TORZA-77920 format. One record per atom (N, C-alpha, C): residue number from 1; chain; x, y, z; atom name. Coordinates in steps of 0.02 Angstrom, whole numbers. Layout:
N
  seq  mol    east   north      up  atom
  NUM    A       X       Y       Z    CA
...
//
This chain:
273
  seq  mol    east   north      up  atom
    1    A    4607    4501    6360     N
    1    A    4642    4529    6299    CA
    1    A    4650    4477    6247     C
    2    A    4647    4498    6184     N
    2    A    4654    4449    6128    CA
    2    A    4724    4421    6122     C
    3    A    4729    4359    6107     N
    3    A    4798    4329    6097    CA
    3    A    4810    4323    6020     C
    4    A    4764    4352    5979     N
    4    A    4775    4350    5906    CA
    4    A    4826    4405    5888     C
    5    A    4860    4396    5831     N
    5    A    4912    4442    5811    CA
    5    A    4889    4514    5790     C
    6    A    4827    4523    5783     N
    6    A    4803    4589    5758    CA
    6    A    4786    4636    5811     C
    7    A    4813    4696    5807     N
    7    A    4801    4749    5855    CA
    7    A    4755    4804    5834     C
    8    A    4742    4807    5768     N
    8    A    4702    4860    5741    CA
    8    A    4657    4832    5688     C
    9    A    4591    4845    5693     N
    9    A    4541    4825    5641    CA
    9    A    4518    4889    5607     C
   10    A    4520    4891    5539     N
   10    A    4499    4948    5504    CA
   10    A    4444    4928    5457     C
   11    A    4386    4964    5460     N
   11    A    4329    4944    5421    CA
   11    A    4298    5002    5383     C
   12    A    4281    4985    5319     N
   12    A    4244    5031    5276    CA
   12    A    4171    5034    5302     C
   13    A    4135    5086    5279     N
   13    A    4064    5093    5299    CA
   13    A    4015    5068    5250     C
   14    A    4006    5102    5193     N
   14    A    3953    5086    5145    CA
   14    A    3971    5021    5108     C
   15    A    3922    4973    5112     N
   15    A    3933    4907    5080    CA
   15    A    3973    4860    5121     C
   16    A    3997    4882    5177     N
   16    A    4037    4843    5223    CA
   16    A    4001    4838    5290     C
   17    A    3988    4895    5321     N
   17    A    3947    4898    5381    CA
   17    A    3871    4915    5366     C
   18    A    3865    4960    5316     N
   18    A    3797    4983    5301    CA
   18    A    3765    4942    5246     C
   19    A    3706    4917    5259     N
   19    A    3672    4871    5214    CA
   19    A    3622    4913    5170     C
   20    A    3583    4879    5133     N
   20    A    3536    4914    5085    CA
   20    A    3483    4951    5121     C
   21    A    3469    4936    5185     N
   21    A    3421    4972    5226    CA
   21    A    3453    5034    5255     C
   22    A    3518    5044    5244     N
   22    A    3551    5100    5274    CA
   22    A    3569    5093    5347     C
   23    A    3571    5031    5369     N
   23    A    3585    5017    5441    CA
   23    A    3644    4969    5452     C
   24    A    3670    4969    5511     N
   24    A    3721    4920    5533    CA
   24    A    3681    4863    5572     C
   25    A    3694    4802    5553     N
   25    A    3659    4747    5585    CA
   25    A    3674    4740    5660     C
   26    A    3631    4713    5697     N
   26    A    3643    4701    5767    CA
   26    A    3701    4655    5777     C
   27    A    3709    4604    5733     N
   27    A    3765    4557    5737    CA
   27    A    3830    4594    5731     C
   28    A    3836    4640    5685     N
   28    A    3898    4680    5675    CA
   28    A    3912    4723    5735     C
   29    A    3859    4755    5762     N
   29    A    3869    4798    5821    CA
   29    A    3896    4758    5881     C
   30    A    3865    4703    5892     N
   30    A    3886    4659    5947    CA
   30    A    3956    4632    5938     C
   31    A    3973    4615    5875     N
   31    A    4042    4592    5862    CA
   31    A    4092    4647    5875     C
   32    A    4075    4707    5857     N
   32    A    4124    4764    5869    CA
   32    A    4131    4775    5943     C
   33    A    4076    4767    5979     N
   33    A    4083    4774    6054    CA
   33    A    4130    4722    6082     C
   34    A    4122    4662    6056     N
   34    A    4167    4607    6079    CA
   34    A    4240    4619    6063     C
   35    A    4252    4642    6005     N
   35    A    4320    4652    5980    CA
   35    A    4354    4710    6016     C
   36    A    4319    4763    6031     N
   36    A    4346    4818    6071    CA
   36    A    4354    4796    6142     C
   37    A    4312    4756    6167     N
   37    A    4318    4727    6236    CA
   37    A    4379    4681    6239     C
   38    A    4402    4655    6185     N
   38    A    4462    4611    6184    CA
   38    A    4526    4652    6177     C
   39    A    4519    4720    6179     N
   39    A    4578    4761    6177    CA
   39    A    4604    4778    6112     C
   40    A    4568    4763    6057     N
   40    A    4591    4779    5989    CA
   40    A    4560    4849    5971     C
   41    A    4600    4893    5944     N
   41    A    4577    4959    5919    CA
   41    A    4538    4949    5855     C
   42    A    4483    4984    5848     N
   42    A    4443    4982    5789    CA
   42    A    4435    5053    5760     C
   43    A    4452    5060    5696     N
   43    A    4445    5127    5659    CA
   43    A    4406    5117    5597     C
   44    A    4366    5169    5580     N
   44    A    4329    5171    5519    CA
   44    A    4372    5200    5464     C
   45    A    4366    5173    5404     N
   45    A    4401    5206    5348    CA
   45    A    4349    5207    5291     C
   46    A    4326    5271    5279     N
   46    A    4267    5282    5234    CA
   46    A    4279    5337    5183     C
   47    A    4242    5332    5129     N
   47    A    4240    5388    5083    CA
   47    A    4196    5445    5104     C
   48    A    4157    5432    5158     N
   48    A    4113    5485    5187    CA
   48    A    4154    5538    5221     C
   49    A    4124    5597    5223     N
   49    A    4153    5650    5265    CA
   49    A    4135    5640    5336     C
   50    A    4165    5678    5380     N
   50    A    4153    5671    5454    CA
   50    A    4080    5674    5472     C
   51    A    4045    5727    5443     N
   51    A    3979    5741    5461    CA
   51    A    3931    5684    5443     C
   52    A    3945    5650    5385     N
   52    A    3901    5595    5362    CA
   52    A    3919    5531    5400     C
   53    A    3975    5528    5435     N
   53    A    3996    5466    5471    CA
   53    A    3972    5468    5542     C
   54    A    3962    5527    5569     N
   54    A    3944    5531    5643    CA
   54    A    3880    5492    5661     C
   55    A    3829    5490    5620     N
   55    A    3771    5453    5640    CA
   55    A    3785    5378    5648     C
   56    A    3832    5354    5607     N
   56    A    3855    5284    5610    CA
   56    A    3900    5273    5673     C
   57    A    3949    5318    5683     N
   57    A    3994    5309    5736    CA
   57    A    3961    5317    5805     C
   58    A    3907    5358    5809     N
   58    A    3868    5363    5871    CA
   58    A    3836    5299    5894     C
   59    A    3826    5254    5846     N
   59    A    3794    5191    5864    CA
   59    A    3845    5133    5879     C
   60    A    3907    5150    5869     N
   60    A    3965    5101    5876    CA
   60    A    4005    5117    5936     C
   61    A    4035    5065    5970     N
   61    A    4077    5074    6027    CA
   61    A    4148    5093    6009     C
   62    A    4156    5144    5970     N
   62    A    4218    5164    5943    CA
   62    A    4243    5236    5964     C
   63    A    4305    5240    5985     N
   63    A    4333    5305    6004    CA
   63    A    4396    5312    5960     C
   64    A    4429    5368    5969     N
   64    A    4493    5379    5937    CA
   64    A    4490    5407    5866     C
   65    A    4539    5393    5827     N
   65    A    4545    5423    5757    CA
   65    A    4516    5377    5710     C
   66    A    4489    5410    5658     N
   66    A    4461    5373    5597    CA
   66    A    4482    5403    5535     C
   67    A    4476    5368    5479     N
   67    A    4498    5393    5417    CA
   67    A    4435    5411    5374     C
   68    A    4435    5474    5354     N
   68    A    4374    5502    5314    CA
   68    A    4396    5523    5245     C
   69    A    4346    5534    5204     N
   69    A    4355    5563    5136    CA
   69    A    4407    5522    5098     C
   70    A    4401    5455    5097     N
   70    A    4446    5412    5061    CA
   70    A    4518    5419    5080     C
   71    A    4532    5446    5140     N
   71    A    4601    5453    5163    CA
   71    A    4625    5523    5163     C
   72    A    4584    5571    5142     N
   72    A    4607    5643    5142    CA
   72    A    4612    5670    5213     C
   73    A    4579    5638    5262     N
   73    A    4577    5664    5329    CA
   73    A    4578    5605    5379     C
   74    A    4620    5612    5427     N
   74    A    4622    5569    5488    CA
   74    A    4609    5611    5546     C
   75    A    4554    5596    5581     N
   75    A    4530    5643    5633    CA
   75    A    4494    5607    5686     C
   76    A    4498    5632    5747     N
   76    A    4459    5608    5804    CA
   76    A    4395    5651    5809     C
   77    A    4336    5623    5787     N
   77    A    4276    5663    5782    CA
   77    A    4251    5684    5852     C
   78    A    4271    5652    5905     N
   78    A    4250    5673    5970    CA
   78    A    4283    5734    5996     C
   79    A    4348    5740    5976     N
   79    A    4389    5798    6000    CA
   79    A    4400    5849    5947     C
   80    A    4394    5829    5881     N
   80    A    4410    5871    5824    CA
   80    A    4484    5875    5810     C
   81    A    4527    5836    5844     N
   81    A    4597    5835    5831    CA
   81    A    4613    5804    5762     C
   82    A    4650    5837    5721     N
   82    A    4672    5811    5656    CA
   82    A    4741    5779    5664     C
   83    A    4746    5718    5638     N
   83    A    4810    5683    5641    CA
   83    A    4842    5692    5572     C
   84    A    4803    5697    5519     N
   84    A    4831    5705    5450    CA
   84    A    4776    5732    5405     C
   85    A    4795    5778    5359     N
   85    A    4748    5807    5312    CA
   85    A    4784    5820    5246     C
   86    A    4750    5808    5189     N
   86    A    4778    5821    5123    CA
   86    A    4723    5851    5081     C
   87    A    4711    5918    5088     N
   87    A    4657    5952    5051    CA
   87    A    4675    5959    4978     C
   88    A    4621    5975    4940     N
   88    A    4627    5991    4868    CA
   88    A    4659    6061    4860     C
   89    A    4704    6068    4814     N
   89    A    4736    6133    4804    CA
   89    A    4686    6184    4781     C
   90    A    4692    6246    4807     N
   90    A    4640    6298    4792    CA
   90    A    4635    6310    4719     C
   91    A    4689    6311    4681     N
   91    A    4679    6327    4610    CA
   91    A    4644    6272    4574     C
   92    A    4653    6209    4598     N
   92    A    4614    6153    4567    CA
   92    A    4539    6154    4584     C
   93    A    4526    6177    4645     N
   93    A    4457    6186    4664    CA
   93    A    4422    6236    4618     C
   94    A    4458    6292    4604     N
   94    A    4431    6342    4554    CA
   94    A    4418    6313    4487     C
   95    A    4467    6271    4462     N
   95    A    4457    6243    4395    CA
   95    A    4398    6193    4395     C
   96    A    4390    6158    4450     N
   96    A    4331    6113    4455    CA
   96    A    4266    6150    4452     C
   97    A    4264    6206    4487     N
   97    A    4204    6249    4487    CA
   97    A    4190    6275    4419     C
   98    A    4241    6297    4384     N
   98    A    4234    6321    4316    CA
   98    A    4203    6267    4270     C
   99    A    4229    6203    4276     N
   99    A    4202    6151    4236    CA
   99    A    4133    6133    4254     C
  100    A    4117    6135    4320     N
  100    A    4048    6118    4342    CA
  100    A    3997    6170    4313     C
  101    A    4018    6234    4311     N
  101    A    3972    6284    4288    CA
  101    A    3960    6279    4213     C
  102    A    4013    6263    4174     N
  102    A    4009    6256    4102    CA
  102    A    3970    6195    4082     C
  103    A    3979    6138    4118     N
  103    A    3948    6076    4103    CA
  103    A    3880    6067    4135     C
  104    A    3863    6110    4183     N
  104    A    3800    6106    4222    CA
  104    A    3800    6044    4267     C
  105    A    3859    6020    4287     N
  105    A    3862    5969    4334    CA
  105    A    3849    5995    4405     C
  106    A    3820    5950    4447     N
  106    A    3809    5972    4517    CA
  106    A    3865    5945    4562     C
  107    A    3905    5990    4589     N
  107    A    3960    5973    4636    CA
  107    A    3939    5987    4708     C
  108    A    3960    5944    4756     N
  108    A    3961    5966    4824    CA
  108    A    4036    5971    4844     C
  109    A    4048    6021    4890     N
  109    A    4117    6027    4916    CA
  109    A    4111    6024    4992     C
  110    A    4164    5996    5021     N
  110    A    4164    5988    5092    CA
  110    A    4228    6011    5125     C
  111    A    4223    6050    5180     N
  111    A    4280    6061    5224    CA
  111    A    4277    6007    5278     C
  112    A    4318    6013    5331     N
  112    A    4316    5965    5383    CA
  112    A    4253    5968    5425     C
  113    A    4215    6023    5417     N
  113    A    4155    6034    5462    CA
  113    A    4092    6048    5423     C
  114    A    4093    6071    5358     N
  114    A    4036    6092    5321    CA
  114    A    4026    6061    5251     C
  115    A    3965    6059    5232     N
  115    A    3946    6032    5167    CA
  115    A    3917    6091    5125     C
  116    A    3949    6105    5071     N
  116    A    3932    6166    5033    CA
  116    A    3899    6148    4964     C
  117    A    3845    6186    4950     N
  117    A    3816    6182    4884    CA
  117    A    3792    6249    4862     C
  118    A    3777    6257    4797     N
  118    A    3749    6323    4775    CA
  118    A    3674    6324    4774     C
  119    A    3643    6266    4758     N
  119    A    3573    6262    4756    CA
  119    A    3549    6190    4765     C
  120    A    3483    6182    4787     N
  120    A    3457    6117    4798    CA
  120    A    3442    6080    4733     C
  121    A    3452    6015    4733     N
  121    A    3425    5970    4678    CA
  121    A    3417    5902    4705     C
  122    A    3408    5853    4663     N
  122    A    3393    5784    4687    CA
  122    A    3449    5755    4730     C
  123    A    3510    5776    4719     N
  123    A    3566    5750    4760    CA
  123    A    3564    5777    4828     C
  124    A    3536    5836    4836     N
  124    A    3530    5865    4905    CA
  124    A    3480    5823    4946     C
  125    A    3429    5798    4915     N
  125    A    3382    5756    4951    CA
  125    A    3414    5690    4976     C
  126    A    3459    5664    4938     N
  126    A    3495    5603    4954    CA
  126    A    3540    5619    5016     C
  127    A    3572    5675    5014     N
  127    A    3616    5695    5069    CA
  127    A    3576    5703    5132     C
  128    A    3518    5731    5127     N
  128    A    3476    5742    5188    CA
  128    A    3448    5676    5214     C
  129    A    3419    5636    5170     N
  129    A    3386    5576    5191    CA
  129    A    3434    5523    5214     C
  130    A    3484    5507    5175     N
  130    A    3527    5451    5188    CA
  130    A    3586    5468    5231     C
  131    A    3619    5523    5218     N
  131    A    3678    5545    5256    CA
  131    A    3666    5593    5312     C
  132    A    3602    5617    5320     N
  132    A    3584    5664    5372    CA
  132    A    3624    5727    5370     C
  133    A    3635    5752    5309     N
  133    A    3679    5814    5301    CA
  133    A    3635    5874    5284     C
  134    A    3648    5928    5313     N
  134    A    3614    5990    5295    CA
  134    A    3666    6034    5265     C
  135    A    3650    6063    5207     N
  135    A    3700    6102    5170    CA
  135    A    3709    6176    5194     C
  136    A    3766    6201    5178     N
  136    A    3779    6271    5183    CA
  136    A    3778    6302    5113     C
  137    A    3736    6352    5102     N
  137    A    3729    6380    5034    CA
  137    A    3781    6435    5023     C
  138    A    3820    6429    4970     N
  138    A    3875    6478    4958    CA
  138    A    3881    6489    4881     C
  139    A    3918    6540    4865     N
  139    A    3936    6554    4797    CA
  139    A    4003    6518    4784     C
  140    A    4002    6471    4741     N
  140    A    4062    6431    4726    CA
  140    A    4118    6477    4696     C
  141    A    4100    6534    4667     N
  141    A    4153    6575    4639    CA
  141    A    4200    6606    4692     C
  142    A    4177    6602    4753     N
  142    A    4223    6628    4807    CA
  142    A    4245    6574    4856     C
  143    A    4211    6516    4857     N
  143    A    4228    6466    4907    CA
  143    A    4299    6442    4902     C
  144    A    4324    6436    4842     N
  144    A    4392    6411    4833    CA
  144    A    4442    6454    4866     C
  145    A    4429    6516    4876     N
  145    A    4476    6564    4912    CA
  145    A    4467    6563    4987     C
  146    A    4408    6547    5012     N
  146    A    4392    6558    5082    CA
  146    A    4393    6494    5123     C
  147    A    4385    6437    5091     N
  147    A    4380    6373    5127    CA
  147    A    4434    6322    5109     C
  148    A    4453    6284    5159     N
  148    A    4499    6226    5146    CA
  148    A    4455    6168    5125     C
  149    A    4456    6149    5063     N
  149    A    4413    6097    5035    CA
  149    A    4450    6027    5042     C
  150    A    4420    5983    5079     N
  150    A    4445    5918    5089    CA
  150    A    4427    5870    5033     C
  151    A    4363    5883    5007     N
  151    A    4338    5836    4957    CA
  151    A    4282    5869    4919     C
  152    A    4278    5851    4854     N
  152    A    4220    5868    4815    CA
  152    A    4183    5803    4798     C
  153    A    4119    5808    4782     N
  153    A    4082    5746    4764    CA
  153    A    4037    5764    4703     C
  154    A    4034    5717    4659     N
  154    A    3995    5718    4600    CA
  154    A    3949    5656    4603     C
  155    A    3882    5666    4600     N
  155    A    3834    5610    4603    CA
  155    A    3800    5604    4536     C
  156    A    3806    5545    4505     N
  156    A    3777    5535    4438    CA
  156    A    3732    5473    4435     C
  157    A    3680    5475    4397     N
  157    A    3635    5417    4392    CA
  157    A    3617    5398    4321     C
  158    A    3645    5437    4271     N
  158    A    3630    5420    4200    CA
  158    A    3697    5409    4163     C
  159    A    3690    5376    4107     N
  159    A    3749    5365    4066    CA
  159    A    3777    5429    4040     C
  160    A    3737    5478    4028     N
  160    A    3762    5544    4008    CA
  160    A    3803    5579    4062     C
  161    A    3778    5570    4124     N
  161    A    3813    5599    4181    CA
  161    A    3879    5564    4192     C
  162    A    3881    5499    4182     N
  162    A    3942    5458    4190    CA
  162    A    3991    5480    4138     C
  163    A    3970    5489    4078     N
  163    A    4014    5510    4021    CA
  163    A    4044    5578    4037     C
  164    A    4004    5624    4061     N
  164    A    4032    5692    4078    CA
  164    A    4081    5685    4135     C
  165    A    4066    5642    4184     N
  165    A    4113    5630    4240    CA
  165    A    4181    5603    4216     C
  166    A    4176    5555    4168     N
  166    A    4238    5529    4137    CA
  166    A    4278    5580    4100     C
  167    A    4242    5626    4067     N
  167    A    4276    5682    4031    CA
  167    A    4312    5728    4084     C
  168    A    4277    5740    4139     N
  168    A    4309    5779    4191    CA
  168    A    4373    5744    4220     C
  169    A    4365    5679    4230     N
  169    A    4421    5641    4256    CA
  169    A    4481    5642    4209     C
  170    A    4467    5636    4143     N
  170    A    4521    5640    4093    CA
  170    A    4554    5707    4093     C
  171    A    4517    5762    4100     N
  171    A    4544    5827    4098    CA
  171    A    4589    5839    4160     C
  172    A    4577    5809    4216     N
  172    A    4614    5818    4276    CA
  172    A    4660    5762    4294     C
  173    A    4673    5718    4245     N
  173    A    4713    5658    4258    CA
  173    A    4783    5675    4284     C
  174    A    4802    5645    4339     N
  174    A    4866    5660    4370    CA
  174    A    4866    5716    4417     C
  175    A    4813    5757    4415     N
  175    A    4810    5817    4458    CA
  175    A    4762    5808    4518     C
  176    A    4711    5766    4507     N
  176    A    4660    5753    4556    CA
  176    A    4644    5680    4554     C
  177    A    4629    5653    4614     N
  177    A    4608    5583    4617    CA
  177    A    4534    5576    4616     C
  178    A    4507    5529    4576     N
  178    A    4436    5519    4571    CA
  178    A    4421    5448    4597     C
  179    A    4377    5441    4646     N
  179    A    4361    5377    4677    CA
  179    A    4286    5366    4666     C
  180    A    4271    5315    4625     N
  180    A    4199    5298    4609    CA
  180    A    4174    5247    4659     C
  181    A    4120    5265    4696     N
  181    A    4097    5219    4747    CA
  181    A    4019    5213    4741     C
  182    A    3996    5161    4778     N
  182    A    3921    5149    4776    CA
  182    A    3904    5131    4851     C
  183    A    3836    5135    4864     N
  183    A    3810    5113    4926    CA
  183    A    3749    5067    4912     C
  184    A    3740    5015    4947     N
  184    A    3685    4968    4932    CA
  184    A    3617    5001    4931     C
  185    A    3609    5056    4966     N
  185    A    3543    5091    4971    CA
  185    A    3526    5119    4901     C
  186    A    3576    5142    4861     N
  186    A    3566    5171    4796    CA
  186    A    3607    5135    4744     C
  187    A    3594    5074    4726     N
  187    A    3637    5035    4684    CA
  187    A    3646    5062    4613     C
  188    A    3601    5107    4587     N
  188    A    3605    5132    4522    CA
  188    A    3641    5202    4515     C
  189    A    3664    5225    4574     N
  189    A    3695    5291    4578    CA
  189    A    3770    5284    4590     C
  190    A    3811    5325    4556     N
  190    A    3884    5326    4569    CA
  190    A    3896    5389    4612     C
  191    A    3935    5379    4666     N
  191    A    3961    5435    4708    CA
  191    A    4031    5441    4688     C
  192    A    4053    5496    4658     N
  192    A    4121    5505    4637    CA
  192    A    4155    5556    4681     C
  193    A    4203    5530    4722     N
  193    A    4238    5575    4765    CA
  193    A    4294    5605    4728     C
  194    A    4305    5671    4740     N
  194    A    4359    5709    4703    CA
  194    A    4408    5737    4754     C
  195    A    4469    5713    4751     N
  195    A    4517    5724    4806    CA
  195    A    4585    5746    4777     C
  196    A    4630    5766    4825     N
  196    A    4696    5775    4807    CA
  196    A    4727    5715    4774     C
  197    A    4771    5724    4725     N
  197    A    4798    5668    4688    CA
  197    A    4840    5621    4731     C
  198    A    4862    5645    4788     N
  198    A    4905    5604    4834    CA
  198    A    4866    5569    4887     C
  199    A    4800    5572    4884     N
  199    A    4754    5540    4933    CA
  199    A    4743    5467    4919     C
  200    A    4748    5426    4970     N
  200    A    4721    5357    4968    CA
  200    A    4707    5333    5042     C
  201    A    4664    5284    5045     N
  201    A    4651    5254    5110    CA
  201    A    4715    5220    5137     C
  202    A    4752    5191    5093     N
  202    A    4812    5158    5116    CA
  202    A    4863    5203    5145     C
  203    A    4872    5262    5113     N
  203    A    4919    5315    5139    CA
  203    A    4897    5336    5209     C
  204    A    4831    5348    5216     N
  204    A    4806    5373    5279    CA
  204    A    4813    5318    5332     C
  205    A    4804    5254    5313     N
  205    A    4813    5202    5362    CA
  205    A    4885    5199    5386     C
  206    A    4934    5213    5341     N
  206    A    5003    5216    5358    CA
  206    A    5014    5271    5413     C
  207    A    4983    5327    5404     N
  207    A    4988    5383    5451    CA
  207    A    4961    5362    5522     C
  208    A    4903    5332    5517     N
  208    A    4870    5308    5580    CA
  208    A    4910    5257    5616     C
  209    A    4939    5210    5578     N
  209    A    4979    5155    5610    CA
  209    A    5043    5185    5643     C
  210    A    5074    5234    5608     N
  210    A    5135    5264    5633    CA
  210    A    5118    5299    5699     C
  211    A    5062    5335    5702     N
  211    A    5042    5368    5764    CA
  211    A    5027    5319    5822     C
  212    A    4996    5261    5804     N
  212    A    4978    5215    5855    CA
  212    A    5036    5167    5874     C
  213    A    5089    5168    5832     N
  213    A    5145    5123    5845    CA
  213    A    5129    5050    5828     C
  214    A    5085    5040    5781     N
  214    A    5061    4973    5758    CA
  214    A    5084    4958    5689     C
  215    A    5121    4901    5676     N
  215    A    5144    4889    5606    CA
  215    A    5085    4865    5565     C
  216    A    5090    4876    5499     N
  216    A    5037    4853    5454    CA
  216    A    5026    4778    5457     C
  217    A    5074    4741    5478     N
  217    A    5067    4667    5485    CA
  217    A    5019    4650    5541     C
  218    A    5006    4697    5587     N
  218    A    4961    4686    5643    CA
  218    A    4891    4714    5631     C
  219    A    4879    4733    5569     N
  219    A    4814    4760    5550    CA
  219    A    4771    4712    5511     C
  220    A    4706    4712    5526     N
  220    A    4654    4675    5487    CA
  220    A    4611    4727    5457     C
  221    A    4600    4727    5392     N
  221    A    4559    4777    5359    CA
  221    A    4502    4743    5318     C
  222    A    4442    4773    5321     N
  222    A    4384    4745    5288    CA
  222    A    4353    4802    5242     C
  223    A    4339    4783    5179     N
  223    A    4309    4830    5132    CA
  223    A    4272    4796    5076     C
  224    A    4240    4835    5034     N
  224    A    4201    4806    4981    CA
  224    A    4213    4838    4911     C
  225    A    4242    4900    4910     N
  225    A    4248    4937    4846    CA
  225    A    4318    4941    4821     C
  226    A    4325    4963    4757     N
  226    A    4391    4973    4731    CA
  226    A    4431    5023    4764     C
  227    A    4396    5073    4797     N
  227    A    4434    5122    4838    CA
  227    A    4462    5094    4902     C
  228    A    4448    5029    4916     N
  228    A    4477    4995    4975    CA
  228    A    4537    4956    4955     C
  229    A    4554    4955    4892     N
  229    A    4615    4913    4869    CA
  229    A    4679    4938    4903     C
  230    A    4689    5003    4909     N
  230    A    4750    5029    4942    CA
  230    A    4745    5012    5016     C
  231    A    4685    5012    5045     N
  231    A    4677    4998    5116    CA
  231    A    4697    4924    5131     C
  232    A    4678    4878    5091     N
  232    A    4689    4807    5102    CA
  232    A    4758    4787    5084     C
  233    A    4789    4824    5037     N
  233    A    4856    4802    5011    CA
  233    A    4908    4817    5066     C
  234    A    4945    4764    5084     N
  234    A    4997    4772    5133    CA
  234    A    4980    4758    5202     C
  235    A    4916    4751    5223     N
  235    A    4900    4736    5292    CA
  235    A    4910    4660    5306     C
  236    A    4911    4648    5371     N
  236    A    4922    4576    5389    CA
  236    A    4864    4532    5366     C
  237    A    4804    4554    5370     N
  237    A    4746    4515    5350    CA
  237    A    4699    4559    5311     C
  238    A    4692    4548    5244     N
  238    A    4646    4587    5204    CA
  238    A    4584    4546    5192     C
  239    A    4527    4574    5210     N
  239    A    4460    4537    5202    CA
  239    A    4415    4580    5155     C
  240    A    4391    4546    5102     N
  240    A    4342    4575    5058    CA
  240    A    4275    4552    5074     C
  241    A    4221    4596    5070     N
  241    A    4153    4575    5078    CA
  241    A    4131    4530    5023     C
  242    A    4083    4486    5035     N
  242    A    4053    4446    4983    CA
  242    A    4026    4483    4928     C
  243    A    4002    4543    4941     N
  243    A    3977    4589    4890    CA
  243    A    4028    4636    4863     C
  244    A    4091    4625    4878     N
  244    A    4144    4668    4855    CA
  244    A    4158    4660    4780     C
  245    A    4196    4709    4756     N
  245    A    4212    4709    4685    CA
  245    A    4261    4652    4669     C
  246    A    4262    4626    4608     N
  246    A    4312    4577    4586    CA
  246    A    4383    4599    4599     C
  247    A    4396    4662    4584     N
  247    A    4463    4691    4593    CA
  247    A    4486    4688    4666     C
  248    A    4441    4702    4710     N
  248    A    4459    4699    4781    CA
  248    A    4468    4627    4805     C
  249    A    4429    4582    4782     N
  249    A    4437    4513    4802    CA
  249    A    4503    4483    4780     C
  250    A    4529    4512    4725     N
  250    A    4592    4487    4702    CA
  250    A    4653    4502    4750     C
  251    A    4646    4555    4789     N
  251    A    4701    4576    4835    CA
  251    A    4686    4551    4906     C
  252    A    4625    4522    4918     N
  252    A    4610    4500    4984    CA
  252    A    4637    4429    5000     C
  253    A    4650    4419    5064     N
  253    A    4669    4352    5089    CA
  253    A    4610    4313    5103     C
  254    A    4553    4340    5116     N
  254    A    4490    4307    5133    CA
  254    A    4432    4344    5110     C
  255    A    4378    4310    5084     N
  255    A    4317    4339    5066    CA
  255    A    4263    4317    5119     C
  256    A    4236    4367    5152     N
  256    A    4186    4349    5204    CA
  256    A    4116    4353    5173     C
  257    A    4063    4346    5217     N
  257    A    3992    4349    5194    CA
  257    A    3976    4418    5166     C
  258    A    3919    4420    5130     N
  258    A    3890    4480    5104    CA
  258    A    3874    4529    5162     C
  259    A    3870    4595    5147     N
  259    A    3847    4640    5199    CA
  259    A    3776    4628    5226     C
  260    A    3735    4599    5185     N
  260    A    3666    4582    5208    CA
  260    A    3667    4524    5255     C
  261    A    3723    4490    5259     N
  261    A    3730    4428    5302    CA
  261    A    3778    4444    5359     C
  262    A    3790    4507    5372     N
  262    A    3836    4528    5429    CA
  262    A    3906    4499    5418     C
  263    A    3934    4512    5359     N
  263    A    3996    4488    5343    CA
  263    A    4052    4513    5390     C
  264    A    4046    4570    5418     N
  264    A    4095    4597    5465    CA
  264    A    4098    4555    5527     C
  265    A    4040    4538    5554     N
  265    A    4038    4496    5612    CA
  265    A    4068    4429    5601     C
  266    A    4055    4400    5543     N
  266    A    4082    4335    5525    CA
  266    A    4156    4338    5523     C
  267    A    4185    4391    5495     N
  267    A    4257    4395    5491    CA
  267    A    4288    4407    5560     C
  268    A    4258    4448    5602     N
  268    A    4281    4460    5670    CA
  268    A    4282    4394    5709     C
  269    A    4227    4361    5706     N
  269    A    4222    4295    5746    CA
  269    A    4273    4246    5723     C
  270    A    4288    4245    5657     N
  270    A    4336    4194    5633    CA
  270    A    4408    4212    5646     C
  271    A    4428    4275    5644     N
  271    A    4496    4294    5645    CA
  271    A    4520    4333    5707     C
  272    A    4472    4362    5744     N
  272    A    4495    4405    5800    CA
  272    A    4470    4379    5867     C
  273    A    4419    4337    5869     N
  273    A    4395    4317    5935    CA
  273    A    4400    4239    5946     C
//
């Protein structure tokens, strides 16, 4: 058993565990095996939905609950048990759909189990190739009534698309949370997660810690993006990746190596083993 003060390790996926090749390094996998063998609980905290996280989790020696959709869902993917969920309100989903149709933006919507689209386009190819997701085709004019939507996603790659996304964000300011993220595999693309206004990774971590009976002071968290700021704020040891955003590095206690250099393994070996 580990004699270190940390009982829970929480790790982001994209840009933290996943490199530009879309893979987790062997060094990181072996480090995670060692840390779980030392009796430390390891949980993922990601902007990804459950379905897009499973191919990663299947390669890692991790059980129990994980944080998905930037904190909108805390769930055990092996059992399907939900510890915490904060879906987008139905009336807001309807308004988002109305905006999407008028602006011709392509939205994805997600329940805890399914990925919904109206029609294929270039973003669907990314979902299939990189996230291994297969869509369910639906009419968005009815989905807001029939499904519990955990998250919407807008994917943009042009300045025009980013401008329209910022217009959407301004219209829904205070009503919906917008989380802009990237993955090393697609450095020129913005993945914009659209969530309940009360969602954050930090809030979800608090729910998980309460369930496990572990204080935040006994948590080590590792991330790379601005959506990880709430995750790292308040934990016992906050670690930013070398490729992390400047804003995240400001709240971190330590900056580890780049994701391409297995920064997760470096931080584990330094602080947990």
